[in-house]
C-alpha positions in Angstrom: 78.2 61.5 -348.5 81.8 60.9 -350.6 84.2 62.9 -348.9 86.8 63.5 -351.6 90.5 64.0 -349.4 92.7 67.4 -350.5 95.3 65.5 -352.1 93.2 63.1 -354.1 91.3 66.5 -355.3 94.8 68.2 -356.2 95.6 65.0 -358.3 92.2 64.9 -360.2 92.5 68.5 -361.2 96.3 68.7 -362.2 95.4 65.3 -364.8 95.8 66.3 -368.0 91.5 66.3 -369.8 90.8 64.1 -372.6 87.8 64.0 -375.1 85.1 61.2 -373.1 83.1 61.4 -375.9 82.0 58.8 -378.7 84.6 58.8 -381.1 82.3 60.5 -383.9 84.6 58.7 -386.7 82.2 59.8 -390.0 83.6 63.4 -389.2 87.1 62.8 -389.1 90.2 61.3 -391.5 93.4 61.2 -390.7 95.5 61.5 -394.4 98.8 60.3 -395.2 100.5 63.4 -397.6 104.1 61.9 -396.6 105.0 58.7 -395.8 109.1 59.0 -395.9 112.7 60.4 -394.2 114.8 62.5 -395.7 116.8 60.5 -398.2 117.3 60.4 -401.7 116.9 56.8 -402.9 114.4 54.9 -405.4 111.5 55.6 -403.2 108.1 57.3 -404.3 107.9 58.4 -401.1 107.1 62.4 -400.1 108.7 63.6 -396.7 107.1 63.7 -393.7 103.1 65.1 -393.6 99.8 64.6 -391.8 96.7 66.5 -392.9 92.6 65.9 -390.6 89.6 66.2 -392.3 87.3 67.2 -390.1 83.6 66.8 -391.9 85.4 66.8 -395.5 86.9 69.9 -395.0 90.6 69.7 -394.8 91.2 71.6 -391.9 95.1 70.2 -389.8 98.5 70.2 -391.3 100.6 68.3 -389.3 105.0 69.2 -390.9 104.8 69.8 -394.1 107.8 67.5 -395.4 109.0 67.6 -399.2 107.0 66.3 -401.5 103.8 67.1 -399.1 102.6 69.7 -400.9 101.9 67.9 -404.5 100.2 65.6 -402.0 98.2 67.8 -400.7 97.6 69.0 -404.3 96.2 65.4 -405.2 94.0 65.2 -401.9 91.5 67.1 -403.2 92.0 69.5 -400.4 91.6 72.8 -400.7 94.3 75.6 -398.7 91.6 77.6 -397.7 89.7 75.4 -395.4 93.5 74.4 -392.9 93.1 76.3 -390.1 96.8 75.9 -388.9 99.5 73.8 -389.2 102.0 71.8 -386.4 105.5 71.4 -387.1 106.7 68.3 -384.5 110.3 70.2 -385.3 112.1 72.2 -388.3 114.4 69.5 -390.5 114.5 70.0 -393.6 112.0 66.8 -393.9 109.5 68.0 -391.5 109.1 71.9 -392.9 110.6 72.1 -396.7 107.1 73.0 -398.4 106.0 75.9 -396.1 107.3 78.5 -399.0 105.4 76.3 -401.7 101.9 76.2 -399.7 102.1 79.7 -399.4 103.3 80.9 -403.0 100.1 78.4 -403.7 97.4 80.2 -401.5 97.8 82.9 -403.2 96.2 82.0 -406.1 93.2 81.1 -403.6 90.2 82.5 -402.9 92.0 81.9 -399.2 91.1 84.6 -396.5 91.3 84.3 -392.6 94.9 84.0 -391.2 97.0 80.9 -390.8 98.1 79.5 -387.7 101.6 78.1 -387.5 103.3 76.2 -384.0 106.1 74.7 -383.5 109.1 74.2 -381.0 111.1 76.8 -380.1 115.0 76.9 -382.0 118.4 76.7 -380.2 121.9 78.3 -382.3 121.8 75.7 -385.0 117.8 75.1 -385.7 115.1 78.0 -386.0 112.3 78.5 -383.6 108.7 78.2 -385.4 108.8 82.3 -385.6 112.4 82.2 -386.3 112.3 79.8 -389.3 109.2 82.4 -391.1 110.8 85.2 -390.1 113.7 83.5 -392.5 111.6 82.9 -394.8 109.5 86.2 -395.9 110.8 88.9 -394.3 110.9 92.0 -396.8 114.8 92.2 -395.9 116.6 89.1 -394.9 114.0 86.9 -395.9 114.7 83.9 -398.4 111.4 85.1 -400.5 111.2 88.3 -399.6 107.8 88.3 -402.2 106.0 86.8 -399.7 107.0 89.2 -396.9 102.7 90.9 -396.9 102.1 87.5 -395.7 103.7 88.5 -392.1 104.0 91.9 -392.6 101.2 93.7 -390.5 101.5 96.6 -392.1 101.3 95.3 -395.8 98.2 94.5 -397.9 97.2 90.7 -398.0 94.9 88.7 -398.6 95.8 87.2 -394.5 98.4 87.1 -392.4 100.6 84.7 -391.1 100.7 84.4 -387.4 103.4 81.6 -385.8 104.0 81.1 -382.5 106.3 79.3 -380.9 106.3 76.9 -377.7 109.0 76.8 -375.4 111.0 73.9 -375.8 112.6 72.1 -372.6 114.1 68.9 -370.7 113.1 70.0 -367.8 108.9 71.2 -368.8 107.3 67.8 -369.2 104.3 68.6 -368.7 101.2 67.8 -371.6 100.4 71.8 -372.5 97.2 72.5 -374.1 97.9 74.8 -377.8 94.4 75.1 -379.2 91.1 75.0 -377.7 88.7 75.8 -380.6 84.7 74.2 -381.2 85.8 71.7 -383.3 88.8 70.5 -382.1 91.5 70.3 -379.6 95.2 70.4 -379.8 97.9 69.1 -376.3 101.2 68.9 -377.2 104.9 67.6 -375.3 107.8 67.5 -375.7 110.4 64.6 -376.7 113.4 63.8 -377.2 115.4 63.8 -380.5 118.7 64.4 -379.9 119.6 67.8 -379.5 116.9 69.1 -381.2 114.0 70.1 -380.0 110.7 68.9 -380.6 107.2 68.2 -380.0 104.5 65.1 -379.8 100.8 66.3 -380.6 97.9 64.7 -379.6 94.3 66.6 -381.7 91.1 65.8 -380.4 88.0 66.5 -382.7 84.0 64.5 -382.0 85.6 62.8 -379.7 87.8 61.0 -382.3 92.1 61.1 -380.8 94.6 60.9 -383.0 98.6 61.4 -381.8 101.2 62.3 -383.6 105.2 61.0 -382.0 107.0 63.1 -384.4 111.0 62.0 -384.5 111.7 61.3 -380.4 113.5 58.7 -379.3 111.5 58.3 -376.0 114.2 59.3 -373.8 112.5 61.7 -371.8 109.8 59.7 -371.3 107.0 61.3 -371.8 104.8 60.3 -374.6 102.7 58.2 -373.1 99.9 59.8 -371.5 99.5 62.0 -374.0 98.2 59.1 -376.8 96.3 57.9 -373.7 93.5 55.5 -375.6 94.5 57.0 -379.0 92.0 56.1 -381.8 94.7 56.5 -383.9 98.6 56.5 -383.2 100.8 58.0 -386.1 104.8 56.5 -384.9 107.8 57.2 -386.6 110.0 53.7 -387.8 112.8 55.8 -388.5 115.2 53.0 -387.4 115.5 49.3 -386.6 115.7 47.2 -383.7 119.4 47.3 -383.2 120.3 50.8 -384.7 123.3 51.9 -382.3 125.1 55.5 -382.9 123.1 58.3 -383.7 120.2 57.5 -384.9 119.1 55.6 -381.8 120.0 58.8 -380.1 117.2 60.3 -382.3 114.2 57.8 -383.1 112.6 55.0 -380.7 113.2 51.4 -381.9 110.5 48.8 -382.7 110.4 47.2 -379.3 109.7 51.4 -378.1 107.0 51.9 -379.7 105.1 48.7 -379.0 105.4 49.3 -375.4 104.1 52.5 -375.4 101.3 51.9 -377.9 100.4 48.8 -375.3 100.8 51.5 -372.2 98.7 54.1 -374.0 95.6 51.5 -374.7 96.5 52.6 -378.5 93.8 51.8 -381.2 95.4 51.5 -384.2 99.4 52.3 -384.6 100.4 53.5 -387.6 103.9 53.9 -388.6 105.8 56.1 -391.2 108.7 58.0 -392.2 110.2 54.3 -393.6 113.8 54.8 -394.4 116.0 52.6 -396.5 117.1 51.1 -392.8 113.2 50.5 -392.2 111.2 49.9 -395.4 112.9 46.3 -395.5 112.1 45.1 -392.2 107.9 45.6 -391.9 108.0 41.9 -390.3 110.9 42.3 -387.9 109.3 45.1 -387.0 105.5 43.7 -386.5 107.2 40.8 -384.9 108.5 42.8 -382.1 105.9 45.1 -381.6 103.7 41.9 -381.3 105.8 41.1 -378.2 104.2 44.1 -376.2 101.5 44.8 -378.8 98.3 43.2 -379.7 96.3 46.0 -382.1 95.9 47.0 -385.7 99.4 47.8 -387.3 99.4 49.6 -390.9 102.3 50.7 -392.8 100.4 53.2 -394.9 101.8 54.5 -398.1 101.4 58.1 -399.6 97.5 59.8 -399.7 96.0 56.3 -397.8 93.6 57.4 -395.5 92.4 56.4 -391.9 88.4 56.8 -389.7 89.6 56.0 -385.7 
């Protein structure tokens, strides 16, 4: 009989449990709704937004940056099929289109509640619950005419149910956020300067799609979350020679290559392109290649990928 010692048993049960069944890639698709950043430049890219399709239905949104809602229309997705929105953080270029989605949904036959998840806030940034409240509150909201979607007493075809995920430098553990029959979501706190932010891992039908969001890597929490990802969406917002504030907010290419290699990522998708990185793609690939040998893609808006 094999003997399992108590310490080993504790380690086994404390480790995050991820998908082990083969990836049924025909049932899962990731689409780019926005691959750009916050700049006002001559670029056709929308700001950050991603869409996960399951069995040819759009089910999960990750971030709703400016312009992403327009690409949602072009994608052929139906907002009534969306189960939830995951916010990596609440900078404008990741969140500004939420009201556009909610107004647009008024003209659909949506009847199921919309689940929204995002980090807690600080003095200079709203939490997930504050974000939706400040947009739609009947008394003080920016768009009070949409307050029925958050007011429990008002009549509406569906409700917005917002969930704040507590963010802390001290809690660097992977958190299980959702366990749905079709998918699961895990999150981990990442460092994005002083702004609370999360990276996400979505598992569905044995496939794994992970999102770094905006992060510098200083918490060293990402590698376990993205382990064995079929697709990793990583933000290439700064070049290797970045200094000052930008390098406190974002990952350099060499770090992206390191985490992709250490986590055995199968395909790397580089997004959140900015003026300082968009014309340095060859250099970025060269730096990543020093660590990571898998496929590297710079997607355009509306591009789709199966795991």
